[in-house]
C-alpha positions as CSV (number, residue, x, y, z in Angstrom):
1,X,0.0,0.0,0.0
2,X,1.1,3.5,-0.7
3,X,1.1,6.2,2.0
4,X,-1.8,8.0,0.4
5,X,-4.0,4.9,0.6
6,X,-3.1,4.3,4.2
7,X,-3.7,7.9,5.1
8,X,-7.1,7.9,3.4
9,X,-8.2,4.9,5.6
10,X,-7.4,6.6,8.9
11,X,-10.4,8.6,10.1
12,X,-9.6,12.3,10.8
13,X,-10.6,13.3,14.3
14,X,-10.2,16.9,15.2
15,X,-9.5,17.2,19.0
16,X,-11.6,19.6,21.0
17,X,-9.7,21.8,23.4
18,X,-12.7,22.1,25.6
19,X,-14.8,19.2,27.1
20,X,-18.1,21.1,27.4
21,X,-20.4,21.3,24.4
22,X,-20.2,24.5,22.3
23,X,-23.1,26.9,21.8
24,X,-23.6,25.5,18.3
25,X,-23.8,22.0,19.7
26,X,-26.3,23.1,22.3
27,X,-28.5,24.9,19.8
28,X,-28.5,21.8,17.6
29,X,-30.2,19.8,20.4
30,X,-34.0,19.6,20.7
31,X,-35.7,22.0,23.0
32,X,-36.2,19.3,25.6
33,X,-32.6,18.2,25.6
34,X,-31.5,21.9,25.8
35,X,-33.6,22.3,29.0
36,X,-32.3,19.1,30.5
37,X,-28.7,20.1,29.7
38,X,-29.1,23.6,31.2
39,X,-30.8,22.2,34.3
40,X,-27.9,19.7,34.8
41,X,-25.4,22.4,34.2
42,X,-27.1,24.6,36.8
43,X,-27.0,21.8,39.3
44,X,-23.2,21.5,38.7
45,X,-22.9,25.3,39.2
46,X,-24.9,25.2,42.5
47,X,-22.8,22.2,43.8
48,X,-19.6,24.1,43.0
49,X,-20.8,27.2,44.8
50,X,-21.9,25.2,47.8
51,X,-18.5,23.4,47.9
52,X,-16.5,26.7,47.7
53,X,-18.6,29.7,49.0
54,X,-17.2,33.1,49.5
55,X,-14.1,34.8,48.1
56,X,-11.5,32.2,49.1
57,X,-11.3,30.0,46.0
58,X,-8.8,27.2,45.7
59,X,-6.2,27.0,43.0
60,X,-5.9,23.5,41.6
61,X,-2.6,23.8,39.6
62,X,-0.1,22.8,42.3
63,X,-2.4,21.8,45.1
64,X,-3.0,18.0,45.3
65,X,-5.5,18.3,48.1
66,X,-7.6,20.8,46.2
67,X,-7.4,18.7,43.1
68,X,-8.5,15.6,45.0
69,X,-11.4,17.7,46.4
70,X,-12.4,18.7,42.9
71,X,-12.2,15.1,41.6
72,X,-14.4,14.0,44.5
73,X,-17.0,16.6,43.7
74,X,-16.9,15.6,40.0
75,X,-17.3,11.9,40.7
76,X,-20.3,12.6,43.0
77,X,-21.9,14.7,40.3
78,X,-21.1,12.4,37.5
79,X,-24.1,10.0,38.1
80,X,-26.7,12.7,38.4
81,X,-25.5,15.4,36.1
82,X,-24.0,13.6,33.1
83,X,-25.9,14.1,29.9
84,X,-24.7,12.1,26.9
85,X,-26.8,13.7,24.1
86,X,-24.9,17.0,24.8
87,X,-21.6,15.2,25.4
88,X,-21.6,16.5,29.0
89,X,-19.7,13.8,30.8
90,X,-17.1,13.7,33.6
91,X,-14.6,15.9,31.8
92,X,-17.4,18.4,30.9
93,X,-18.5,18.6,34.5
94,X,-15.0,19.2,35.7
95,X,-14.5,21.9,33.0
96,X,-17.7,23.6,34.0
97,X,-16.7,23.7,37.7
98,X,-13.4,25.2,36.7
99,X,-15.2,27.8,34.5
100,X,-17.5,28.8,37.3
101,X,-14.6,29.3,39.7
102,X,-12.6,31.2,37.2
103,X,-15.5,33.5,36.5
104,X,-15.9,34.1,40.3
105,X,-12.1,34.9,40.5
106,X,-12.5,37.4,37.6
107,X,-15.4,39.1,39.4
108,X,-13.6,39.2,42.7
109,X,-10.6,40.9,41.0
110,X,-13.1,43.5,39.7
111,X,-14.3,44.2,43.2
112,X,-17.3,41.9,43.7
113,X,-17.6,40.5,47.2
114,X,-19.3,37.1,47.5
115,X,-19.3,37.1,51.4
116,X,-22.1,39.6,51.6
């Protein structure tokens, strides 16, 4: 076989840099699936805010204890909040928790106080 024939048989898979579904993917879902996905995403948000309330947010980069705490939260939410039609699985839940905490950090830097 020539290289061109071998290369044509290999399926091309473009890797996603994010684990959560994109807005276009969400809009392509049915109305019912959109509502279910958004409800599950909201439950993940509420669980993250309950786990880490206030202005003192953990940094997961070099802290093994905080990373283990995040993994524990994600594994508990995986059963109830995963939604396969949208591709919202364990990695998506973890990414959403990180996005929520990063948005809170951004608002804290701008002067918002979550303790009040």
